[in-house]
C-alpha positions as semicolon CSV with decimal commas, in nm:
position;residue;x (nm);y (nm);z (nm)
1;M;0,072;-10,927;27,742
2;Q;0,307;-10,630;27,700
3;H;0,593;-10,599;27,941
4;L;0,638;-10,227;27,858
5;R;0,427;-9,948;27,706
6;H;0,509;-9,610;27,564
7;Y;0,307;-9,311;27,474
8;F;0,340;-8,931;27,407
9;A;0,172;-8,638;27,577
10;E;0,240;-8,264;27,552
11;N;0,586;-8,291;27,395
12;V;0,691;-8,554;27,644
13;A;0,741;-8,917;27,573
14;H;0,666;-9,173;27,839
15;I;0,811;-9,531;27,880
16;V;0,648;-9,743;28,149
17;L;0,783;-10,077;28,272
18;Q;0,494;-10,312;28,337
19;N;0,608;-10,669;28,405
20;P;0,454;-10,740;28,749
21;P;0,520;-10,809;29,020
22;Q;0,886;-10,721;29,001
23;N;0,913;-10,551;28,655
24;R;1,191;-10,789;28,564
25;L;1,370;-10,693;28,242
26;S;1,263;-10,992;28,031
27;P;1,378;-11,058;27,671
28;Q;1,032;-10,951;27,562
29;M;1,071;-10,622;27,751
30;L;1,408;-10,571;27,583
31;D;1,246;-10,596;27,237
32;E;0,968;-10,359;27,345
33;F;1,208;-10,121;27,508
34;A;1,418;-10,102;27,178
35;H;1,100;-10,040;26,983
36;A;0,995;-9,770;27,224
37;I;1,334;-9,593;27,206
38;A;1,321;-9,594;26,821
39;A;0,970;-9,446;26,836
40;V;1,083;-9,175;27,072
41;S;1,395;-9,102;26,866
42;N;1,174;-9,063;26,550
43;S;0,920;-8,846;26,726
44;D;0,887;-8,469;26,813
45;A;0,918;-8,538;27,186
46;R;1,131;-8,296;27,366
47;A;1,181;-8,496;27,690
48;L;1,145;-8,858;27,801
49;V;1,018;-8,996;28,130
50;V;1,068;-9,353;28,238
51;T;0,852;-9,497;28,512
52;A;0,719;-9,833;28,625
53;D;0,383;-9,971;28,726
54;G;0,350;-10,116;29,073
55;A;0,537;-10,068;29,404
56;D;0,884;-10,122;29,259
57;F;1,080;-9,981;28,968
58;S;1,255;-10,312;28,870
59;F;1,429;-10,602;29,042
60;G;1,667;-10,619;28,739
61;G;1,716;-10,888;28,472
62;D;1,484;-11,184;28,436
63;I;1,728;-11,463;28,526
64;V;1,493;-11,753;28,464
65;P;1,582;-11,803;28,092
66;W;1,955;-11,764;28,159
67;V;2,002;-12,122;28,285
68;D;1,892;-12,267;27,960
69;L;2,125;-12,045;27,745
70;N;2,485;-12,124;27,662
71;E;2,764;-11,868;27,691
72;R;2,721;-11,740;27,335
73;E;2,346;-11,697;27,361
74;L;2,384;-11,528;27,701
75;R;2,638;-11,288;27,548
76;T;2,403;-11,214;27,249
77;L;2,117;-11,140;27,495
78;F;2,331;-10,915;27,713
79;E;2,470;-10,728;27,416
80;G;2,111;-10,666;27,309
81;Y;2,031;-10,515;27,651
82;L;2,357;-10,301;27,640
83;N;2,290;-10,173;27,298
84;A;1,936;-10,075;27,385
85;F;2,036;-9,911;27,709
86;N;2,320;-9,719;27,547
87;T;2,078;-9,590;27,278
88;F;1,858;-9,463;27,557
89;E;2,149;-9,300;27,726
90;R;2,254;-9,128;27,395
91;L;1,912;-8,979;27,310
92;S;1,957;-8,607;27,235
93;I;1,656;-8,510;27,451
94;P;1,670;-8,490;27,819
95;T;1,558;-8,817;28,008
96;I;1,418;-8,846;28,353
97;A;1,375;-9,168;28,551
98;A;1,115;-9,184;28,826
99;V;1,214;-9,455;29,071
100;R;1,000;-9,584;29,359
101;G;1,054;-9,903;29,569
102;L;1,330;-10,144;29,477
103;C;1,566;-10,058;29,182
104;F;1,819;-10,341;29,153
105;G;2,056;-10,486;28,896
106;G;1,948;-10,405;28,539
107;G;1,691;-10,162;28,680
108;L;1,963;-9,955;28,847
109;E;2,171;-9,983;28,529
110;L;1,874;-9,840;28,328
111;S;1,797;-9,559;28,575
112;V;2,155;-9,446;28,611
113;R;2,174;-9,377;28,240
114;A;1,892;-9,117;28,271
115;D;1,999;-8,754;28,273
116;I;1,798;-8,685;28,586
117;V;1,678;-8,933;28,859
118;F;1,378;-8,853;29,076
119;A;1,334;-9,107;29,365
120;S;1,049;-9,151;29,610
121;E;1,136;-9,152;29,977
122;N;1,101;-9,531;29,993
123;A;1,333;-9,600;29,698
124;R;1,625;-9,832;29,747
125;F;1,901;-9,915;29,496
126;G;2,147;-10,202;29,470
127;H;2,366;-10,443;29,268
128;P;2,249;-10,791;29,354
129;E;2,480;-10,942;29,089
130;Q;2,743;-11,016;29,354
131;S;2,502;-11,253;29,539
132;L;2,499;-11,465;29,222
133;G;2,871;-11,456;29,167
134;I;2,848;-11,235;28,860
135;V;2,909;-10,865;28,785
136;T;2,698;-10,574;28,672
137;L;2,655;-10,682;28,308
138;L;2,525;-10,348;28,163
139;G;2,792;-10,103;28,275
140;G;2,636;-10,026;28,608
141;I;2,935;-10,025;28,838
142;Y;3,137;-9,779;28,641
143;R;2,842;-9,560;28,566
144;V;2,770;-9,540;28,934
145;A;3,140;-9,479;28,990
146;E;3,129;-9,182;28,746
147;K;2,874;-9,012;28,970
148;A;2,950;-9,142;29,315
149;G;3,312;-9,213;29,290
150;R;3,509;-9,540;29,276
151;A;3,513;-9,618;29,639
152;K;3,138;-9,623;29,691
153;A;3,070;-9,784;29,365
154;M;3,306;-10,072;29,461
155;E;3,155;-10,090;29,812
156;W;2,793;-10,120;29,682
157;A;2,892;-10,378;29,424
158;L;3,077;-10,594;29,679
159;T;2,807;-10,594;29,939
160;S;2,490;-10,596;29,721
161;E;2,338;-10,376;29,997
162;Q;2,012;-10,187;29,953
163;V;2,112;-9,827;29,940
164;P;1,837;-9,571;30,032
165;A;1,751;-9,284;29,809
166;D;1,885;-9,023;30,046
167;T;2,236;-9,182;30,038
168;M;2,222;-9,206;29,653
169;M;2,136;-8,834;29,647
170;Q;2,425;-8,763;29,879
171;Y;2,664;-8,923;29,636
172;G;2,514;-8,761;29,322
173;V;2,329;-9,068;29,176
174;V;1,984;-8,932;29,260
175;N;1,892;-8,571;29,175
176;R;1,570;-8,526;29,386
177;I;1,374;-8,714;29,652
178;V;0,997;-8,657;29,657
179;A;0,711;-8,796;29,862
180;D;0,603;-9,140;29,746
181;E;0,259;-9,027;29,649
182;A;0,390;-8,723;29,447
183;L;0,661;-8,901;29,250
184;E;0,492;-8,926;28,910
185;Q;0,326;-8,583;28,940
186;E;0,652;-8,405;29,017
187;T;0,852;-8,595;28,759
188;I;0,603;-8,512;28,483
189;A;0,585;-8,149;28,581
190;F;0,964;-8,127;28,567
191;A;0,967;-8,310;28,227
192;K;0,713;-8,060;28,082
193;R;0,919;-7,772;28,206
194;I;1,228;-7,895;28,040
195;A;1,041;-7,994;27,722
196;N;0,937;-7,626;27,689
197;G;1,298;-7,525;27,696
198;P;1,554;-7,480;27,427
199;T;1,569;-7,834;27,299
200;K;1,880;-7,796;27,076
201;A;2,071;-7,635;27,365
202;H;1,979;-7,934;27,581
203;A;2,111;-8,170;27,320
204;A;2,438;-7,968;27,300
205;H;2,486;-7,996;27,678
206;K;2,432;-8,368;27,665
207;A;2,694;-8,401;27,381
208;L;2,943;-8,194;27,575
209;L;2,896;-8,405;27,897
210;R;2,939;-8,730;27,690
211;L;3,264;-8,599;27,555
212;W;3,380;-8,497;27,897
213;A;3,292;-8,837;28,048
214;T;3,485;-9,019;27,780
215;G;3,773;-8,786;27,714
216;G;3,792;-8,528;28,000
217;V;3,795;-8,153;27,991
218;A;4,050;-8,117;27,713
219;V;3,842;-8,316;27,462
220;A;3,524;-8,140;27,554
221;D;3,696;-7,799;27,514
222;E;3,828;-7,910;27,176
223;A;3,471;-7,978;27,052
224;M;3,302;-7,696;27,240
225;F;3,264;-7,445;26,965
226;D;3,181;-7,702;26,693
227;I;2,885;-7,800;26,906
228;A;2,790;-7,454;27,042
229;M;2,816;-7,227;26,756
230;P;2,537;-7,370;26,538
231;L;2,297;-7,279;26,821
232;F;2,321;-6,918;26,722
233;K;2,145;-7,008;26,394
234;T;1,850;-7,168;26,561
235;A;1,515;-6,989;26,565
236;D;1,506;-7,005;26,949
237;V;1,834;-6,802;26,979
238;R;1,750;-6,569;26,694
239;H;1,439;-6,472;26,884
240;A;1,568;-6,481;27,254
241;L;1,905;-6,309;27,206
242;P;1,799;-5,989;27,022
243;T;1,480;-5,961;27,231
244;S;1,691;-5,988;27,549
245;V;1,934;-5,715;27,420
246;E;1,637;-5,484;27,339
247;L;1,485;-5,541;27,685
248;F;1,822;-5,479;27,856
249;K;1,870;-5,149;27,674
250;A;1,515;-5,047;27,761
251;G;1,583;-5,135;28,135
252;K;1,317;-5,400;28,127
253;P;1,337;-5,758;28,277
254;R;1,386;-6,048;28,048
255;P;1,084;-6,286;28,034
256;A;1,086;-6,667;28,026
257;F;1,088;-6,735;27,653
258;D;0,843;-6,968;27,485
259;F;1,108;-7,186;27,317
260;K;0,995;-7,396;27,012
261;G;1,291;-7,634;27,010
262;E;1,387;-7,512;26,666
């Protein structure tokens, strides 16, 4: 039985966690996730949505096999997760996570890597690692700190408390909260809207934000024009820019352009 499935619909890629009842991130799911990310990367998809079957997004890592692994084997396993999650994080297309129910441990570390997080009203987030005497193994604490600040990231990691979605939105980890029954519908609608936008510009924004996150404003400024100027050669800009100028000169409003992602 698969622990994860992926499919494509209307320029949007979908990855669905399906390891009931807790959608634990098993070694099998890791392999399937890596395969899905490779398929998305090699596709024409212009946005990616990550969701989960069932009442909860994910309780985190499947700890059952860990007790039978030595330190070297554990490290190899965790490095596999880290590499797969980082590849997801570095996709050039926008990524949206739709989170309902519990989102703990590795599930939180996966969702926080998405560009946008939609959460249902009943969603709760947390780092349970502290309750086992270990740490967030896939970069969760400092990715949460990047969005919510060091103080809150440390507090949540120390306490392993279940943090409600509205608190996560207040601290910038969650973008939107929607009704439980509307989560998937609203997430997919948003993804389709983004997928119809200027794909290459989205990729440029992601690249600039990565540079800012790792090197700060000065590093992002240094790379700005190397990343931004090639956009002026794209088919999308060659259509949208002169058309906008013509409409402006004619005193007409600019329409929403049908971008091709080219």
